[in-house]
N, CA, C and O of each residue as an XYZ file, in Angstrom:
840
protein
N     -99.290    -48.386    -77.513
C    -100.428    -47.457    -76.859
C    -100.009    -47.313    -75.355
O    -100.247    -46.282    -74.727
N     -99.267    -48.579    -74.716
C     -99.102    -47.961    -73.284
C     -98.070    -48.632    -73.129
O     -97.873    -49.691    -73.726
N     -97.072    -47.982    -72.106
C     -95.914    -49.003    -72.194
C     -95.641    -48.736    -70.277
O     -95.177    -47.682    -69.842
N     -95.951    -49.653    -69.580
C     -95.384    -49.369    -67.584
C     -93.820    -50.181    -67.832
O     -93.720    -51.176    -68.549
N     -93.189    -49.840    -67.434
C     -91.726    -49.843    -66.723
C     -91.597    -49.735    -65.275
O     -91.683    -48.636    -64.726
N     -91.411    -50.733    -64.673
C     -90.994    -51.392    -63.476
C     -91.745    -49.912    -62.259
O     -91.033    -49.111    -61.653
N     -92.927    -49.938    -62.225
C     -93.529    -49.456    -61.323
C     -93.905    -49.803    -60.467
O     -94.544    -50.854    -60.439
N     -93.639    -48.968    -59.244
C     -93.522    -48.851    -57.933
C     -94.598    -48.006    -57.068
O     -95.086    -47.023    -57.626
N     -94.956    -48.276    -55.909
C     -95.640    -47.440    -55.363
C     -96.204    -47.708    -54.438
O     -97.168    -48.422    -54.714
N     -96.045    -47.363    -52.739
C     -96.131    -47.530    -51.604
C     -96.711    -46.295    -51.383
O     -96.637    -45.261    -52.047
N     -97.554    -46.655    -49.912
C     -98.262    -45.315    -49.237
C     -97.422    -44.847    -48.034
O     -96.385    -45.486    -47.857
N     -97.659    -43.944    -47.262
C     -96.888    -43.507    -46.133
C     -96.362    -44.427    -45.178
O     -97.318    -45.067    -44.740
N     -95.339    -44.782    -44.667
C     -94.343    -45.470    -43.841
C     -94.590    -47.117    -44.693
O     -94.488    -48.072    -43.924
N     -94.796    -47.353    -45.692
C     -94.996    -48.450    -45.796
C     -93.845    -48.988    -47.214
O     -93.225    -48.254    -47.984
N     -93.875    -50.354    -47.169
C     -93.104    -50.804    -48.377
C     -93.565    -50.228    -49.686
O     -94.136    -49.157    -49.892
N     -93.262    -50.998    -50.376
C     -93.936    -50.797    -52.565
C     -94.856    -52.007    -51.613
O     -94.549    -52.749    -50.679
N     -96.426    -51.699    -52.581
C     -97.062    -53.251    -52.582
C     -96.773    -54.220    -52.859
O     -96.947    -55.299    -52.293
N     -96.047    -53.833    -54.235
C     -95.752    -55.018    -55.168
C     -94.955    -55.276    -55.700
O     -94.648    -54.123    -56.004
N     -94.112    -55.948    -56.231
C     -92.918    -55.880    -57.232
C     -92.738    -54.985    -58.157
O     -93.769    -54.381    -58.452
N     -91.710    -54.655    -58.774
C     -91.960    -53.798    -59.768
C     -92.364    -54.034    -60.995
O     -91.578    -54.678    -61.689
N     -93.379    -53.698    -61.480
C     -94.566    -54.213    -62.349
C     -94.252    -53.347    -63.873
O     -94.323    -52.130    -64.044
N     -93.944    -54.249    -64.731
C     -94.293    -53.698    -66.024
C     -95.031    -54.318    -67.151
O     -94.688    -55.495    -67.259
N     -96.145    -53.876    -68.262
C     -96.628    -54.392    -69.352
C     -96.437    -53.280    -70.478
O     -96.280    -52.076    -70.278
N     -96.477    -53.838    -71.512
C     -96.944    -53.396    -72.639
C     -98.218    -53.511    -73.130
O     -98.587    -54.675    -73.282
N     -98.913    -52.751    -73.391
C    -100.005    -52.646    -74.188
C    -100.354    -52.047    -75.734
O    -100.411    -50.902    -76.182
N    -100.602    -53.677    -76.457
C    -101.257    -52.396    -77.698
C    -102.387    -52.072    -78.115
O    -103.337    -51.935    -77.344
N    -102.490    -51.866    -79.608
C    -104.254    -51.297    -80.323
C    -104.972    -52.931    -79.458
O    -104.662    -53.965    -78.867
N    -106.140    -52.085    -79.995
C    -107.303    -53.460    -79.486
C    -106.957    -55.079    -79.025
O    -106.957    -56.121    -79.680
N    -106.683    -54.808    -77.692
C    -105.867    -55.759    -76.638
C    -106.798    -55.870    -75.476
O    -107.166    -54.714    -75.270
N    -107.219    -56.452    -74.840
C    -107.545    -57.183    -73.408
C    -106.645    -57.169    -72.818
O    -105.636    -57.418    -73.477
N    -106.392    -56.851    -71.084
C    -105.449    -57.490    -70.324
C    -105.902    -57.747    -69.293
O    -106.775    -56.894    -69.134
N    -105.890    -58.399    -68.429
C    -106.192    -59.067    -67.032
C    -105.485    -58.902    -66.525
O    -104.457    -59.457    -66.912
N    -105.396    -58.207    -65.506
C    -104.197    -58.123    -64.050
C    -104.828    -58.973    -62.718
O    -105.864    -58.645    -62.140
N    -103.973    -60.142    -62.356
C    -104.544    -60.911    -61.290
C    -103.593    -60.718    -60.150
O    -102.463    -60.331    -60.448
N    -103.893    -60.939    -58.821
C    -103.351    -60.668    -57.724
C    -103.769    -60.879    -56.603
O    -104.797    -60.217    -56.459
N    -103.447    -61.661    -55.379
C    -103.783    -61.572    -54.341
C    -104.615    -60.387    -53.668
O    -103.918    -59.385    -53.828
N    -105.669    -60.072    -53.056
C    -106.326    -59.325    -52.636
C    -105.387    -58.731    -51.511
O    -104.725    -59.401    -50.719
N    -105.459    -57.075    -51.600
C    -104.339    -56.100    -51.015
C    -102.648    -55.979    -51.975
O    -101.665    -55.293    -51.695
N    -102.873    -56.963    -53.167
C    -101.364    -56.811    -54.310
C    -101.433    -55.408    -54.628
O    -100.251    -55.096    -54.772
N    -102.092    -54.450    -54.807
C    -102.175    -53.303    -55.523
C    -103.056    -52.735    -56.422
O    -103.251    -51.540    -56.642
N    -103.800    -54.140    -57.143
C    -104.206    -54.164    -58.421
C    -104.947    -52.845    -58.770
O    -104.793    -52.343    -59.884
N    -105.693    -52.315    -57.898
C    -106.379    -51.733    -57.495
C    -105.672    -50.146    -58.034
O    -106.130    -49.471    -58.956
N    -104.713    -49.867    -57.368
C    -103.902    -48.624    -57.254
C    -103.118    -48.840    -58.248
O    -102.585    -47.813    -58.667
N    -102.732    -50.186    -59.008
C    -102.201    -49.986    -60.744
C    -102.871    -49.402    -61.771
O    -102.520    -48.906    -62.842
N    -104.243    -49.619    -61.044
C    -105.323    -48.799    -62.346
C    -105.198    -47.501    -62.179
O    -105.184    -46.677    -63.094
N    -105.045    -47.124    -60.281
C    -105.356    -45.847    -60.187
C    -103.835    -45.063    -60.632
O    -103.525    -43.892    -60.412
N    -103.278    -45.797    -61.109
C    -101.565    -44.633    -61.443
C    -102.204    -44.632    -62.739
O    -102.861    -43.614    -62.953
N    -102.192    -45.562    -63.736
C    -102.615    -45.474    -65.375
C    -103.277    -44.387    -65.253
O    -102.866    -43.303    -65.669
N    -104.381    -44.568    -64.665
C    -105.300    -43.035    -64.454
C    -104.848    -41.826    -64.251
O    -105.626    -40.901    -64.483
N    -103.621    -41.553    -63.819
C    -103.290    -40.351    -62.887
C    -103.879    -39.728    -61.477
O    -103.859    -38.621    -60.938
N    -104.351    -40.878    -61.207
C    -105.290    -40.072    -60.028
C    -104.276    -40.192    -58.817
O    -104.513    -39.396    -57.908
N    -102.730    -41.391    -58.550
C    -102.042    -41.441    -58.260
C    -100.436    -41.461    -58.642
O    -100.076    -42.104    -59.629
N     -99.638    -40.861    -57.970
C     -98.138    -40.314    -58.506
C     -97.512    -42.014    -58.374
O     -97.862    -42.939    -57.640
N     -96.682    -41.937    -59.205
C     -95.742    -43.071    -59.124
C     -94.630    -42.279    -58.293
O     -94.312    -41.090    -58.325
N     -93.903    -43.896    -57.155
C     -92.674    -43.902    -56.297
C     -91.606    -43.822    -57.692
O     -91.010    -42.914    -58.272
N     -91.694    -44.811    -57.806
C     -90.534    -45.331    -59.489
C     -91.629    -45.752    -60.355
O     -92.842    -45.941    -60.262
N     -90.527    -45.837    -61.406
C     -90.958    -46.442    -62.743
C     -91.715    -45.454    -63.870
O     -91.849    -44.263    -63.591
N     -92.153    -45.919    -65.007
C     -92.314    -44.890    -66.181
C     -93.094    -45.089    -66.765
O     -92.822    -46.165    -67.298
N     -94.562    -44.571    -67.291
C     -95.475    -45.027    -67.697
C     -95.946    -43.956    -68.906
O     -96.489    -42.873    -68.686
N     -95.591    -44.545    -70.346
C     -95.546    -43.563    -71.270
C     -96.978    -44.143    -72.159
O     -97.125    -45.328    -72.460
N     -98.056    -42.951    -72.525
C     -98.738    -43.505    -73.482
C     -98.725    -42.751    -74.574
O     -98.232    -41.646    -74.803
N     -99.490    -43.692    -75.380
C     -99.174    -43.598    -77.172
C    -100.308    -42.625    -77.850
O    -100.360    -41.894    -76.861
N    -100.804    -42.314    -78.317
C    -102.076    -41.510    -79.164
C    -101.892    -41.231    -80.716
O    -101.131    -40.303    -80.988
N    -102.365    -41.773    -81.554
C    -101.810    -41.481    -82.735
C    -100.399    -40.976    -82.874
O    -100.269    -39.973    -83.576
N     -99.027    -41.634    -82.181
C     -98.724    -42.639    -82.443
C     -97.237    -40.746    -81.764
O     -96.123    -40.277    -81.996
N     -98.297    -40.552    -81.044
C     -97.721    -39.108    -80.349
C     -97.906    -39.679    -78.484
O     -98.760    -39.953    -77.641
N     -96.073    -39.564    -78.743
C     -96.327    -40.606    -76.935
C     -96.590    -39.203    -75.870
O     -96.716    -37.996    -76.074
N     -96.593    -40.162    -74.536
C     -96.597    -38.235    -73.949
C     -97.028    -39.222    -72.163
O     -97.958    -40.017    -72.024
N     -96.006    -38.801    -71.057
C     -96.067    -39.313    -70.230
C     -97.079    -39.588    -68.844
O     -98.257    -39.273    -69.018
N     -96.827    -39.977    -67.905
C     -97.671    -39.626    -66.863
C     -97.640    -38.275    -65.686
O     -98.210    -38.105    -64.608
N     -96.589    -37.373    -66.567
C     -97.195    -36.091    -65.839
C     -97.791    -35.315    -66.808
O     -97.876    -34.197    -66.301
N     -98.442    -35.271    -68.379
C     -99.571    -34.782    -68.856
C    -100.783    -35.375    -68.513
O    -101.392    -36.197    -69.197
N    -101.233    -34.764    -67.025
C    -102.857    -34.846    -66.645
C    -104.127    -34.661    -67.747
O    -105.114    -35.394    -67.696
N    -104.013    -33.867    -68.489
C    -104.741    -33.532    -68.965
C    -104.906    -34.695    -70.146
O    -106.038    -35.176    -70.183
N    -104.127    -35.131    -70.944
C    -103.977    -35.958    -71.923
C    -104.442    -37.374    -70.874
O    -105.428    -38.093    -71.037
N    -103.882    -37.430    -70.293
C    -104.330    -38.768    -69.701
C    -105.971    -38.764    -69.464
O    -106.720    -39.698    -69.752
N    -106.316    -37.634    -68.936
C    -107.774    -37.568    -68.733
C    -108.710    -38.123    -69.879
O    -109.708    -38.839    -69.785
N    -108.080    -37.570    -71.013
C    -108.690    -37.846    -72.249
C    -108.543    -39.051    -72.878
O    -109.339    -39.516    -73.694
N    -107.340    -39.651    -72.431
C    -107.011    -40.656    -73.197
C    -107.432    -42.265    -71.881
O    -107.127    -43.447    -72.041
N    -107.918    -41.849    -71.129
C    -108.464    -43.408    -70.306
C    -110.052    -42.903    -69.403
O    -110.337    -41.873    -68.792
N    -110.756    -44.049    -69.657
C    -111.332    -43.974    -68.266
C    -111.645    -45.166    -67.701
O    -111.815    -46.282    -68.192
N    -111.714    -44.610    -66.202
C    -112.123    -45.392    -65.517
C    -112.812    -46.022    -64.386
O    -112.854    -45.192    -63.478
N    -113.265    -46.914    -64.106
C    -114.772    -47.742    -63.476
C    -113.929    -48.166    -62.199
O    -112.747    -48.512    -62.193
N    -114.789    -48.064    -61.124
C    -114.447    -48.190    -60.046
C    -115.113    -49.528    -59.834
O    -116.154    -49.854    -60.405
N    -114.396    -50.344    -58.909
C    -114.983    -51.608    -58.333
C    -116.645    -51.493    -57.171
O    -117.635    -52.211    -57.036
N    -116.287    -50.501    -56.702
C    -117.402    -49.995    -55.941
C    -118.714    -49.084    -57.780
O    -118.608    -48.482    -58.848
N    -119.628    -49.645    -56.908
C    -120.656    -49.051    -58.355
C    -120.845    -47.185    -57.959
O    -121.526    -46.628    -57.098
N    -120.053    -46.712    -58.860
C    -120.307    -45.253    -58.746
C    -120.030    -44.858    -59.983
O    -119.777    -45.572    -60.953
N    -120.118    -43.039    -59.886
C    -119.800    -42.392    -61.218
C    -120.683    -42.211    -61.291
O    -120.474    -42.207    -62.504
N    -121.969    -41.954    -61.195
C    -123.265    -41.292    -61.863
C    -124.268    -40.193    -60.559
O    -124.121    -39.962    -59.359
N    -125.037    -39.862    -61.373
C    -125.582    -38.981    -59.822
C    -126.771    -39.607    -59.338
O    -127.787    -39.858    -59.987
N    -126.549    -39.824    -58.169
C    -127.518    -40.792    -57.622
C    -128.789    -40.245    -57.575
O    -129.607    -41.085    -57.200
N    -129.301    -39.084    -57.828
C    -130.455    -38.561    -57.928
C    -131.059    -38.942    -58.867
O    -132.167    -39.478    -58.844
N    -130.178    -38.630    -60.102
C    -130.902    -38.552    -61.488
C    -131.331    -40.224    -62.060
O    -130.956    -41.338    -61.696
N    -132.265    -39.763    -63.085
C    -132.729    -41.376    -63.437
C    -131.534    -41.615    -64.251
O    -130.782    -40.660    -64.446
N    -131.127    -43.299    -64.986
C    -130.186    -43.382    -66.018
C    -130.108    -42.656    -67.150
O    -129.327    -41.926    -67.761
N    -131.133    -43.090    -67.211
C    -131.010    -42.105    -69.023
C    -131.080    -40.552    -68.599
O    -130.542    -40.027    -69.574
N    -131.338    -39.770    -67.940
C    -130.777    -38.495    -67.175
C    -129.733    -38.654    -67.215
O    -129.193    -37.846    -67.971
N    -128.844    -39.571    -66.605
C    -127.438    -39.389    -66.525
C    -126.405    -39.801    -67.526
O    -125.278    -39.344    -67.719
N    -127.078    -40.812    -68.143
C    -126.291    -41.068    -69.938
C    -126.625    -39.504    -70.580
O    -125.951    -38.895    -71.410
N    -127.656    -39.150    -70.034
C    -127.999    -38.267    -71.497
C    -126.480    -37.432    -70.928
O    -125.497    -37.473    -71.668
N    -126.409    -36.765    -69.705
C    -125.606    -36.159    -69.217
C    -123.755    -35.817    -69.822
O    -123.272    -34.770    -70.254
N    -123.143    -37.114    -69.620
C    -121.953    -37.503    -70.231
C    -122.364    -38.070    -71.484
O    -121.327    -38.453    -72.026
N    -123.452    -38.345    -72.296
C    -122.822    -38.235    -73.356
C    -122.801    -36.771    -73.984
O    -121.986    -36.467    -74.854
N    -123.752    -35.888    -73.486
C    -123.110    -34.200    -74.045
C    -121.844    -34.409    -72.961
O    -121.126    -34.974    -73.787
N    -121.178    -34.395    -71.989
C    -119.921    -33.633    -71.295
C    -119.154    -34.280    -72.535
O    -118.507    -33.555    -73.290
N    -119.226    -35.450    -72.700
C    -117.967    -36.242    -73.883
C    -118.022    -35.877    -75.169
O    -117.091    -35.913    -75.974
N    -119.264    -35.481    -75.379
C    -119.442    -35.178    -76.765
C    -119.250    -36.417    -77.815
O    -118.597    -36.451    -78.858
N    -120.057    -37.440    -77.171
C    -119.919    -38.297    -77.650
C    -120.819    -38.941    -78.321
O    -121.992    -38.664    -78.068
N    -120.503    -40.047    -79.433
C    -121.708    -40.489    -80.947
C    -122.606    -41.613    -80.658
O    -123.605    -41.880    -81.327
N    -122.122    -42.378    -79.433
C    -122.553    -43.229    -79.373
C    -124.126    -43.224    -78.439
O    -124.885    -42.427    -77.886
N    -123.999    -44.540    -78.685
C    -125.819    -44.655    -79.234
C    -126.507    -45.274    -77.979
O    -126.043    -46.332    -77.553
N    -127.543    -44.721    -77.369
C    -127.505    -45.363    -75.961
C    -128.052    -45.950    -75.740
O    -127.891    -46.550    -74.677
N    -129.477    -46.322    -76.852
C    -130.537    -47.022    -76.776
C    -129.293    -48.670    -76.783
O    -129.061    -49.355    -75.787
N    -128.927    -48.817    -77.678
C    -127.488    -49.639    -78.262
C    -127.164    -50.203    -76.592
O    -127.529    -51.285    -76.134
N    -126.421    -49.187    -75.905
C    -125.796    -49.244    -74.780
C    -126.941    -49.903    -73.450
O    -126.704    -50.835    -72.681
N    -127.902    -49.249    -73.514
C    -128.556    -50.010    -72.533
C    -129.244    -51.264    -72.780
O    -129.733    -52.038    -71.957
N    -129.203    -51.338    -74.012
C    -129.801    -52.765    -74.333
C    -128.621    -53.808    -74.105
O    -128.809    -54.839    -73.459
N    -127.487    -53.506    -74.630
C    -126.162    -54.450    -74.084
C    -126.488    -54.812    -72.739
O    -126.880    -55.922    -72.379
N    -126.272    -53.646    -71.900
C    -126.247    -53.907    -70.496
C    -127.219    -54.636    -69.591
O    -126.981    -55.175    -68.510
N    -128.619    -54.520    -70.398
C    -129.695    -54.860    -69.197
C    -130.617    -54.135    -69.025
O    -131.676    -54.402    -68.457
N    -130.216    -52.939    -69.610
C    -130.414    -51.603    -68.417
C    -131.867    -50.988    -68.960
O    -132.401    -50.328    -68.069
N    -132.606    -51.032    -70.133
C    -133.636    -50.946    -70.462
C    -134.565    -50.619    -70.073
O    -135.213    -49.695    -70.563
N    -134.987    -51.456    -68.816
C    -136.335    -51.192    -67.733
C    -136.400    -50.420    -66.887
O    -137.391    -50.119    -66.221
N    -135.367    -50.025    -66.827
C    -134.685    -49.233    -65.757
C    -133.864    -47.678    -65.765
O    -133.129    -47.249    -64.875
N    -134.146    -47.166    -66.737
C    -133.846    -45.639    -67.620
C    -134.414    -44.696    -66.369
O    -133.878    -43.862    -65.640
N    -135.481    -45.127    -66.456
C    -136.228    -44.540    -65.716
C    -136.235    -43.369    -64.141
O    -136.657    -42.327    -63.641
N    -135.111    -44.999    -63.921
C    -135.139    -45.461    -62.231
C    -133.880    -44.279    -61.956
O    -133.130    -44.026    -62.899
N    -133.726    -43.712    -60.887
C    -132.798    -42.775    -60.381
C    -131.959    -43.861    -59.723
O    -132.373    -44.705    -58.929
N    -130.583    -43.695    -60.220
C    -129.422    -43.836    -59.792
C    -129.310    -44.720    -58.503
O    -128.943    -45.894    -58.442
N    -129.682    -43.949    -57.553
C    -129.964    -44.395    -55.593
C    -130.635    -45.314    -55.852
O    -130.192    -46.353    -55.364
N    -132.004    -45.485    -56.708
C    -132.956    -46.804    -56.267
C    -132.689    -47.568    -56.723
O    -133.356    -48.460    -56.197
N    -131.789    -48.214    -57.837
C    -131.250    -49.057    -58.483
C    -130.536    -50.266    -57.445
O    -129.830    -50.055    -56.459
N    -130.861    -51.264    -57.875
C    -130.140    -52.696    -56.944
C    -128.494    -52.448    -56.917
O    -127.818    -51.542    -57.404
N    -128.136    -53.605    -56.162
C    -126.380    -53.000    -56.354
C    -125.884    -53.666    -57.794
O    -124.916    -53.345    -58.484
N    -127.059    -54.892    -58.052
C    -126.416    -55.357    -59.900
C    -126.690    -54.152    -60.617
O    -125.833    -53.353    -60.997
N    -128.331    -54.026    -60.840
C    -127.702    -52.878    -61.279
C    -127.018    -51.481    -61.699
O    -126.831    -50.965    -62.800
N    -126.697    -51.046    -60.293
C    -125.762    -49.684    -60.691
C    -124.538    -50.225    -60.538
O    -123.641    -49.396    -60.384
N    -124.095    -51.819    -60.530
C    -122.820    -51.573    -61.059
C    -122.893    -52.035    -62.956
O    -121.991    -51.587    -63.664
N    -123.813    -52.766    -63.495
C    -123.839    -52.671    -65.156
C    -124.274    -50.702    -65.167
O    -123.934    -49.998    -66.118
N    -124.713    -50.379    -64.468
C    -124.745    -48.832    -64.935
C    -123.715    -47.864    -65.378
O    -123.636    -47.064    -66.311
N    -122.466    -48.434    -63.755
C    -121.155    -47.523    -63.804
C    -120.491    -48.093    -65.240
O    -119.859    -47.395    -66.032
N    -120.763    -49.417    -65.376
C    -119.786    -50.038    -66.196
C    -120.291    -49.347    -67.989
O    -119.598    -49.112    -68.979
N    -121.363    -49.248    -67.804
C    -122.019    -48.603    -69.111
C    -121.231    -47.759    -69.306
O    -120.297    -47.499    -70.065
N    -121.930    -47.225    -68.221
C    -121.374    -45.216    -67.959
C    -120.071    -45.243    -68.767
O    -119.983    -44.782    -69.906
N    -119.096    -45.798    -68.114
C    -117.398    -46.076    -68.741
C    -117.441    -46.057    -69.684
O    -116.369    -45.677    -70.155
N    -118.795    -46.468    -71.022
C    -118.028    -46.433    -71.856
C    -118.138    -45.351    -73.188
O    -117.697    -45.242    -74.332
N    -118.973    -44.685    -72.301
C    -120.036    -43.802    -73.225
C    -118.582    -42.447    -73.900
O    -118.464    -41.859    -74.975
N    -117.853    -42.446    -72.792
C    -116.695    -41.032    -73.283
C    -115.710    -41.369    -74.318
O    -114.849    -40.594    -74.733
N    -116.016    -43.395    -74.966
C    -115.243    -43.711    -76.112
C    -113.863    -43.657    -75.751
O    -113.236    -43.738    -76.808
N    -112.821    -43.528    -74.475
C    -111.860    -43.005    -74.492
C    -111.007    -44.595    -75.163
O    -111.520    -45.702    -75.002
N    -109.491    -44.355    -75.995
C    -108.564    -45.299    -76.082
C    -108.347    -46.539    -75.514
O    -108.348    -47.669    -76.004
N    -108.111    -46.015    -74.084
C    -108.442    -47.107    -72.839
C    -109.045    -47.332    -71.739
O    -109.095    -46.540    -70.798
N    -109.622    -48.596    -71.785
C    -110.695    -48.498    -70.650
C    -109.841    -49.257    -69.375
O    -109.015    -50.157    -69.531
N    -110.210    -48.730    -68.236
C    -109.743    -49.388    -66.601
C    -110.237    -49.956    -66.163
O    -109.993    -49.390    -65.098
N    -111.028    -50.941    -65.797
C    -112.236    -51.463    -65.438
C    -111.521    -52.506    -63.880
O    -110.847    -53.526    -63.736
N    -112.129    -51.559    -63.059
C    -111.460    -52.790    -61.760
C    -112.901    -53.384    -60.881
O    -113.893    -52.861    -60.375
N    -112.293    -54.951    -61.060
C    -113.112    -55.793    -60.646
C    -114.526    -55.131    -61.250
O    -115.172    -54.377    -60.522
N    -114.963    -55.423    -62.536
C    -115.657    -55.718    -63.333
C    -116.640    -56.620    -63.314
O    -117.721    -56.410    -63.865
N    -116.283    -57.975    -62.519
C    -117.653    -59.106    -62.512
C    -117.621    -59.797    -61.383
O    -117.689    -61.010    -61.186
N    -117.431    -58.257    -60.151
C    -117.524    -58.944    -58.927
C    -119.182    -58.178    -58.809
O    -119.576    -57.110    -59.277
N    -119.840    -59.126    -58.063
C    -121.379    -58.423    -57.639
C    -122.335    -58.416    -58.911
O    -123.240    -57.591    -59.033
N    -122.046    -59.445    -59.886
C    -122.709    -59.622    -60.987
C    -122.905    -60.956    -61.202
O    -122.133    -61.834    -60.816
N    -124.232    -61.183    -61.996
C    -124.684    -62.911    -61.698
C    -123.768    -63.635    -62.868
O    -123.384    -62.903    -63.780
N    -123.375    -65.114    -62.896
C    -122.682    -65.374    -63.586
C    -123.289    -65.281    -65.548
O    -122.614    -65.156    -66.570
N    -124.553    -65.389    -65.380
C    -125.044    -65.008    -66.759
C    -124.692    -63.961    -67.762
O    -124.331    -63.903    -68.938
N    -124.962    -63.152    -66.760
C    -124.524    -61.616    -67.354
C    -123.127    -61.352    -67.475
O    -122.771    -60.474    -68.262
N    -122.080    -62.140    -66.647
C    -120.791    -61.800    -66.640
C    -120.379    -62.403    -68.153
O    -119.757    -61.648    -68.900
N    -120.718    -63.750    -68.612
C    -120.535    -64.038    -69.971
C    -121.083    -63.350    -70.778
O    -120.960    -63.758    -71.933
N    -121.788    -62.238    -70.615
C    -122.486    -61.470    -71.655
C    -121.336    -59.831    -71.847
O    -120.994    -59.071    -72.753
N    -121.135    -59.973    -70.548
C    -120.087    -58.975    -70.402
C    -118.644    -59.293    -71.153
O    -118.082    -58.406    -71.795
N    -118.245    -60.247    -71.062
C    -116.854    -60.378    -71.880
C    -116.884    -60.531    -73.193
O    -115.914    -60.366    -73.933
N    -118.576    -61.020    -73.712
C    -118.606    -60.298    -74.963
C    -118.593    -59.231    -75.233
O    -118.130    -59.009    -76.352
N    -118.906    -58.421    -74.695
C    -119.163    -57.175    -75.074
C    -118.325    -56.375    -74.711
O    -118.505    -55.227    -75.118
N    -116.906    -56.667    -73.688
C    -115.756    -56.517    -74.198
C    -115.108    -56.520    -75.455
O    -114.806    -55.627    -76.246
N    -114.949    -57.946    -75.439
C    -114.698    -57.811    -76.531
C    -114.456    -57.292    -77.810
O    -113.436    -56.945    -78.404
N    -115.921    -57.334    -78.147
C    -116.724    -56.669    -79.232
C    -115.927    -54.935    -78.920
O    -115.586    -54.149    -79.804
N    -115.850    -54.807    -77.992
C    -115.443    -52.898    -77.506
C    -114.067    -52.791    -78.631
O    -113.744    -52.146    -79.628
N    -113.312    -54.294    -77.403
C    -111.843    -53.777    -78.425
C    -111.670    -53.705    -80.370
O    -110.919    -53.171    -81.187
N    -112.918    -54.631    -80.373
C    -113.186    -54.861    -81.927
C    -113.128    -53.484    -82.932
O    -112.375    -53.141    -83.843
N    -114.416    -52.831    -82.232
C    -115.186    -52.355    -82.917
C    -114.883    -50.564    -83.177
O    -115.136    -49.752    -84.067
N    -113.987    -50.540    -81.412
C    -113.359    -48.912    -81.591
C    -112.460    -49.201    -81.145
O    -112.372    -48.738    -80.008
N    -110.980    -50.247    -81.669
C    -109.598    -50.178    -81.624
C    -109.310    -49.006    -80.380
O    -108.522    -48.061    -80.371
N    -109.998    -49.338    -79.649
C    -109.763    -49.667    -77.495
C    -109.044    -50.544    -77.234
O    -108.883    -51.563    -77.905
N    -108.368    -50.179    -75.936
C    -107.538    -51.051    -75.163
C    -108.337    -51.516    -73.945
O    -109.218    -50.731    -73.596
N    -108.203    -52.652    -73.220
C    -108.980    -52.683    -72.002
C    -107.848    -53.153    -70.940
O    -107.021    -54.019    -71.226
N    -107.893    -52.507    -69.706
C    -106.998    -53.219    -68.837
C    -107.934    -53.619    -67.561
O    -108.689    -52.694    -67.264
N    -108.038    -54.531    -66.908
C    -109.173    -54.845    -66.038
C    -108.440    -55.818    -65.309
O    -107.735    -56.726    -65.748
N    -108.744    -55.455    -63.936
C    -108.392    -56.428    -62.734
C    -109.202    -57.503    -62.454
O    -110.322    -57.104    -62.134
N    -109.117    -58.523    -62.442
C    -109.953    -60.016    -61.916
C    -109.002    -60.872    -61.676
O    -107.839    -60.910    -62.079
N    -109.650    -61.623    -60.919
C    -109.139    -63.175    -60.662
C    -109.812    -64.224    -60.831
O    -109.560    -65.276    -60.243
N    -111.071    -64.016    -61.937
C    -111.592    -64.864    -62.641
C    -111.129    -65.307    -63.676
O    -110.644    -64.524    -64.492
N    -111.153    -66.644    -63.910
C    -110.923    -67.001    -65.088
C    -111.658    -66.479    -66.234
O    -112.866    -66.715    -66.260
N    -111.013    -65.650    -67.414
C    -111.820    -65.392    -68.877
C    -111.988    -66.596    -69.843
O    -111.046    -67.335    -70.131
N    -112.984    -66.714    -70.222
C    -112.924    -67.649    -71.387
C    -111.891    -66.802    -72.558
O    -111.635    -65.611    -72.377
N    -111.479    -67.370    -73.460
C    -110.632    -67.376    -74.280
C    -111.745    -66.753    -75.739
O    -112.132    -67.217    -76.812
N    -111.913    -65.466    -74.965
C    -112.666    -65.032    -76.340
C    -111.949    -63.840    -77.553
O    -112.360    -63.302    -78.581
N    -110.588    -63.814    -76.700
C    -110.251    -62.960    -77.731
C    -108.484    -63.329    -77.691
O    -107.705    -63.064    -76.775
N    -108.207    -63.964    -78.895
C    -106.528    -64.088    -78.883
C    -105.674    -63.252    -78.516
O    -104.583    -63.816    -78.436
N    -105.597    -61.866    -78.171
C    -105.126    -61.158    -77.491
C    -105.109    -60.429    -76.369
O    -104.615    -59.345    -76.059
N    -106.124    -61.718    -75.504
C    -105.796    -61.580    -73.812
C    -104.671    -61.794    -73.821
O    -104.126    -62.764    -74.350
N    -103.822    -60.336    -72.846
C    -102.659    -61.005    -71.907
C    -103.011    -61.116    -70.704
O    -103.970    -60.346    -70.658
N    -102.848    -61.713    -69.312
C    -102.974    -62.158    -68.542
C    -101.159    -61.459    -67.361
O    -100.097    -62.076    -67.448
N    -101.268    -60.584    -66.737
C    -100.164    -60.134    -65.798
C    -100.308    -60.513    -64.532
O    -101.219    -59.947    -63.927
N     -99.614    -61.390    -63.883
C     -99.765    -61.549    -62.348
C     -98.797    -60.538    -61.736
O     -97.712    -60.194    -62.203
N     -99.341    -60.151    -60.685
C     -99.132    -58.901    -59.699
C     -98.536    -59.692    -58.239
O     -99.093    -60.370    -57.376
N     -97.338    -59.301    -58.417
C     -96.451    -60.165    -56.888
C     -96.476    -59.319    -56.296
O     -96.309    -58.209    -56.802
N     -96.774    -59.544    -54.496
C     -96.525    -59.082    -53.370
C     -94.881    -58.278    -53.141
O     -93.906    -59.002    -52.942
N     -94.776    -57.254    -53.178
C     -93.104    -57.087    -52.498
C     -92.674    -57.636    -51.817
O     -93.396    -58.012    -50.894
N     -91.775    -57.890    -51.817
C     -90.662    -58.876    -50.748
C     -90.033    -58.319    -50.004
O     -89.268    -58.932    -49.260
């Protein structure tokens, strides 16, 4: 599904953020990227999503056994769904229900929104505008919104940050079932210990460049 070989990325006037980074992701797999703050975990996700160019290395994506590279931006956009660490990605003035209906129509998704609201404990807040929701509700709504696209590869930046411990346990379970039921893979960044819900979990540590 995805192969990254010797990825490096730097910003103007700086050395590479991290040592050459390589991973291989298969179908229905959950990948956790760990590393110290500032090591470039978010940068790796943005490179995979096609938001940032690579300085060195290669990314090869594969859908239905048809490979493509980081230069195929349209295919990458359809292949991935990115959720930023900050709770965003929804229209501030629209209610959660109107937001989700918009994205369902935009992505021509067959995902059942009622089930999604229930899973993420959003049902009591569907009539409230996104900007008036608490930070925790906005975070949960942003994570739920990223599933509507039903992309083969989910990219979640710090999905467990700013959420209470009880919901994080539930979120682990949601992500596990998502990989199993939708034949999707997930790459997430987090330094939290993940429970062993899925035997296919793999952890990759991102090392700062020397």
